[in-house]
N, C-alpha and C positions, 0 to 999 in steps of 0.2 A: 257634450262635455263628457258624459259617461263613456261614450265610444272612444274618444281620444285618450282618456285615462287608461282604458282597457288596452288600447294599442300600445301606449307607452309602457305599461306594466309587462305586456307580452314581449316587447322589444328588449326590455331590461331583465327578463327572466333569465336566471343563470342557466347556461347550457351544461350538459353533463357528458362526461366521457363514458361511453358504454363499455362495460367489461363483461367478458364471459365468466362463468363460474371459476374456471381455472385461473383466469387473470386476476380475479378478486383474491384468490388464495395466494397468488404470487405477490400481490400488493401487500397483503398481511405479512407474508414472509419478509418482504423488503422492508416493511416497517419494523419488524423484529430486528433486522440488521441495524436500523436507525437507532433503536433503543440500546442495543448492544454496544454500538459505537459510542453513543453519548455517555453511557455508564463508564466506559473506559477512558474517554477523552476529556470530559468536562472540567476536571480539575476543581479548584476551590474558589476561583475568582470568576468574574464576568466572562462569558464565552459565547461564541456563535459559530455554528458549523452547518454544513449542508451534506447530509447523507446521500441525497439524490445526486449531487455533483460527483461524489465518489463512485456511485453506481454507474454514471455515464462514462467516467474516465476508465474505470476498470472494465466496463462492458465493451468499450471500444478496443482496449488492449487485449481483451479476452479472445477476440477474433484472430489473434495471432498465436494463441496458446493451444496446448494439447496435453494429454495425459494427466498426471497428478496435479500439475500446475493449473490447468483449466478446471479440474474437479474442485480444487480448493477455492478458486475464485467463485465458481457457481454456488458452492455451499455457503461461503461467507456472505455473499450478497443475498442469499435466501432463495435462490432459484434451483438449487439441488439438481435432481435428475432432469428437470425441464431444460437446463443447460443454456448454452450461449445463444441459441436461436430464440429462446424465450426472453432473455435479457434484451436482445436486439429488438424484438417486436414491442416489448414494453417501452423501451427508450424511444422508439420511433413514434409510438402512439402519443406519448407525453410531449415529445418535441413538436409534433404537428398540431395537436389539439389543445394543449394547455394555453397557448397564447390567444386562442379564439373564444375563450369562455366568458370573458368580460371585457368589453371595449374601453372600460375606464380603469382597468388594472393591467399593468405590464408584467408578463411572465415570460421571460426570454431564456432560451437554452441554446448554447453554441458550443461547437467542438472543433478542434483542429489538430493536425499532426505536423510538426516541424521536423524535417529530416536533415541531418548533418551531411552536406555534400563533401565536407572535408574528411569524412570517414568512409567514403565510397559505399554508403549504405543504399541498397536498392530494395524498396518495399515489394513484398509479394503482391501479385495482381489480385489475388483473392482477398487479401486484406484491404487493399485500396477499394475494391468494389463494395465490400461491406461497410467500410467507413463512409463512403458516399451514400449508399442506399439507405442505411439506418440512422446515420449520425450527421448527415450533411457536412461531413468533414472532408475537405479537399486537401490532401497532403501537399505541403510546400517544402521546397528545397532551399536550405540556407547554409552558408558556410559559417559554422560556429566559430572557426578560427579568426574570422573577421568579427571579433568579439563585440565591439561597440555597435556595429550595424545590426548584427543578429539579435543582440540583447534588446536594442531599441525596437525592433519589429515585434518581438514577442511581448515585451512590456506594453507596447502600443496596442496590441490585440487585446490584452487583458483590460487595459484602460477603456478601450472603446466598448467592449462587450459588457462591462460593468458600469458604464456611464460615469466613469471617473471614481467609483467607489474603491476600486483596487488599482491604483495607477502604476504600481511597480511589483512585479513578481521576483525579479532578479536584480542584484547589484554586482559590482566587480568581484566580490568574494564568493557569491553563491552561484553565479552562472558557470556551468561546467562545459568547457569547449570540447572536451573529449567524449561527450556522450554521443550515442548514435541518433537519438531522437528525443523530443519532448512531445508528450500527448497532453492536451489541455481540454478541460471542460469549464465553461463559465455559465453560471446561473445568475439571473438578475430579476428581482421582483420589486415592483412599486405599486402599492395599493393605498387608496384613500379610504379612511374609515367610512362605513355606511353611516355611522352616527359620530360626527366629529366632536372633538372636545373644544370648548371655548377657552382660548388662551387667557382670558380674563380671570378664570378661576384657578389657574395653575399657581401653586404656592410652594415655597420651600418647606418641607416637612422631614422630620427624622425618619431614616430608613433602618429598620431592625434595631431601633433604640439607639442608633448611632448618628453618624453624620447626616446632615440634611440633604435632600435631593429635590429637584423640581417635580412636584407631584401634580399630575393632571387630575381633574375632578369632573364628575358628571353624575346627574341624577335624572330620574323620570324617564329613562329609556329601558325598554324591555330587551333583555338578553337571555339566551338559553344558558342555563347553569345547572350545576348539581353539587352535592356535598355529601360527605360521609365522615366517619371518625378519623379518616386519614387526611383528607384534603377537601378544599373547595375548588371548583373548576368552572370556567366560563368560556363560551365561544364569542369572539368579537369579530363580526363580519366586515369584509372589505367590499366596496362597490356594490354590485348586484347580489352578492352573497356567494359567488362562485369560489372565493377564497376567504379564509378566516384565520385568526390567531386564537389558539386555545391556551389558556393559562391555568396551571395547576398550582394552587397555593397550599402548602402543607399547613395542617391545623397546628395550633399552639402546642409546642412540645414534640412535634413531629419534624422530620428533616426531609430534604430533597432526596436523600438516599432511601428513606422509608417509602416515599412515594414511587420512586423509580423501581423499587423492588416489586411493586405490584402492577406496574404498567407493562404492556407488551403491544405487539403489532395489531392485535384484534380488539383490545378492550379500551384503548385510549380515547377513541372517537365516540364519546358517550352521547346518548340521547337524553337530554335533560328537560327542565321545565322552563317556560318563558315567564319571567317576572320582571317587574321594574326593579332595577338594581342601582343602589348608590355605589358608584364606582370610583376608585382611586387607582391611578396607574402612573408609575414614574416615566419620565422621558428616558430614553435609552440611546446611548451612542457607544458602540463597542466594536472593536475589530480584534481579530484573532489570527495568529499564525499557528497552525496545527501540524506538527510532524506526524506522519502516518505510518512509517515503516514498522515501528515496534507495536503500535496499536493493531495494525492489520495482522501481524504475526500472532499476537495474543488471541485474536479472533479466529485464527486457524488458517490464515493464508500465509504459508511459510515458504514453500518451494520457489515461488516467483522471485524472491529476493536472494536466491542462492545461485551458485554456479550450476546447480542441477535444474534450473528453470527450463521449461520446455515452451519455447515460442517459435516453432519451426515455420509457422505461417505468417510471421511478421516481416522478416527481411532475409537477406542473403547471408546473414551472420548469426552465430549463436549469441543470444542476448539474455539479459535478466533485468529486472527492475532494480536500479541502483538507489533510487530515492523516490519518495512520494510525499507530497505535502499539500495543504490547503490553506489559502488565505480567504478570510470571510469578514464581512462587515455588516452592521445594521444601524440604522437610525430610525428611531420611533419617536414621534411627537404628536401634537394635537391634530395634525392633518391626516396622518396615516403612518405607513411603514415603508422604508426603502432598505432592501437587503441584497447582498451580492456575495458570490463565492467563486473562486477559481481553484480547481484541483489540478495538480501537476503530477504527471508520471514521467520520471526520468529513466531512460533506457540506455544501458551500456552493453558493449560486447562482453561476453563471458570471458573472464580471465582464466585461460586454460593453463594451468601450472604444469610444466614438463615434469615427469617423474622418472626416477631410476631406482627401482626396487631390486636389489641384488638378492632375490629370494629363490634362485635356482643356480645350478652349478656355473661357475665362471672361471676365467683365467685372469691372471694379473701379471703385470710387468713393472719392474723398477728399472728406470733408465736415467741416463744423464741427458738433460734436456737440450743442451746446445748442439750436441753431436748426434743424439738419438741412440747412443750406445746402450745396449741392454745389459744391465747388471744382473738382474734376477728375472725369472719367469716362474709362475706357479699357477696352480688351480685350486679352487675350493669347491668341493662337492657336497659338503655338509659336515655335521659334527661327527668326529671319529674318536673312538676310545683309545686307539693306539696309533702310533706314527706309521706311515706307509713305508718309511725307510728306517731300518733298524740302526740305531746308533751304536758305535763300537763301545765295548766295555773294557775296563782295565782290571785285570786280576793279578794278584801277586802270588797266590798259592794255588796253582792248578792241582787237580787230583793226579797222583802218580799212575793211576790205572788207565788214564786216557792218553791218546796220542797227541804229541805236540809237534808243530811244524814251524819252520822259519818263514820269513816273509816271502821266500821264493817257492814255498810249498813243499819243501823237503822235510821228511820226517826225521826227527832227531831223538837221541836218547836223553836220559835224565840228567846227563852231565853237561847241560848247555850253559853258555856264558850269559852274562848280563846283557839285556837288550829286549827288543820287541819280538814276540812270538804269537802263534795262533793256537788256541785251544777251544775245542767245541764250537768253532766258527766265530770266536771272539778274539780280538787282539788283546794281549796283556803284556805288561811290563815286568820283567824279572829284575 
């Protein structure tokens, strides 16, 4: 009996993802990105988001980037000088090992690239190779101008990879037929509580002194927890303990903002004490649409969304990220938690605006358009203080001491008649 119990315990012992010292630091930095993102994006109502899904989508796109564009992506995601190769290695390790840690918990990661054949976009081979090698992403060609078919395939991919939690990414208004490509990441998680709640004890109770919610209740179970003047916190494990939910509850008089201001990528994962806890937790069912362009710009990723974006290794056209968003959903009940997210990166050709800056000498012509007859021609070489052609002046009283000429150039005496004459190089009227 003892031997069989030991074998069972060993079989269900959570596996670990082994990390080097450098990789551990990168995970901390990546978690800093998660907190930075959440602080910017959470709003004031219920919300759910996946920082890891964004890391995957941007990590994939980053293999087509260069220069300032790639530098900003690396820094925002927390990988800095370690760069795109480090993001690729991290994403590959999580993609291959995360699903193996607990056979009772689903942790699935999927990536894909849809290329618009209607735009004659050809992906660079180097990008394709990295998409396959690190992200298991096999680019697929679709004609986006066959809108219903293309939209159905992409929505179907999201629905399948999230097990129906996110059935639709696009509708008639949001699907853009003119984009070059859509890059997608999907994350799906389903875990059963290690210690499930008994539905019998779930009751409607006021939440935050207001409207009642279904509150799950449990007692007599040991959980790892901690508390201080700012918050109480608890780890709730799933399955064999490889995955957990951590809840931070602000103390009375404190706010979520207060707590978030003190948490970062290294200190959130506390080591607490195991105690029997009297636990109450509401059922949760939430879904979120999260526009990401402005948020990512605020975090420091700016160039990728402009015409100055550098993605020379992505395809045979100059492109930029024209849109980026995430859809996420969570359901939490007495049995456990199911959550999913899909992050979408929309890629368009750079709108190259023709320019004509007349900032150097030029000629100009005024003509009649139907015949092409030129009426005037001129040039402009810059600002001048005087005219290049002296205008004639009209004088009525020339000096008697200077010579006067008629219009034929003949010198005349002072007894000339009324008419036009020339004096000192100027025409005048007598």
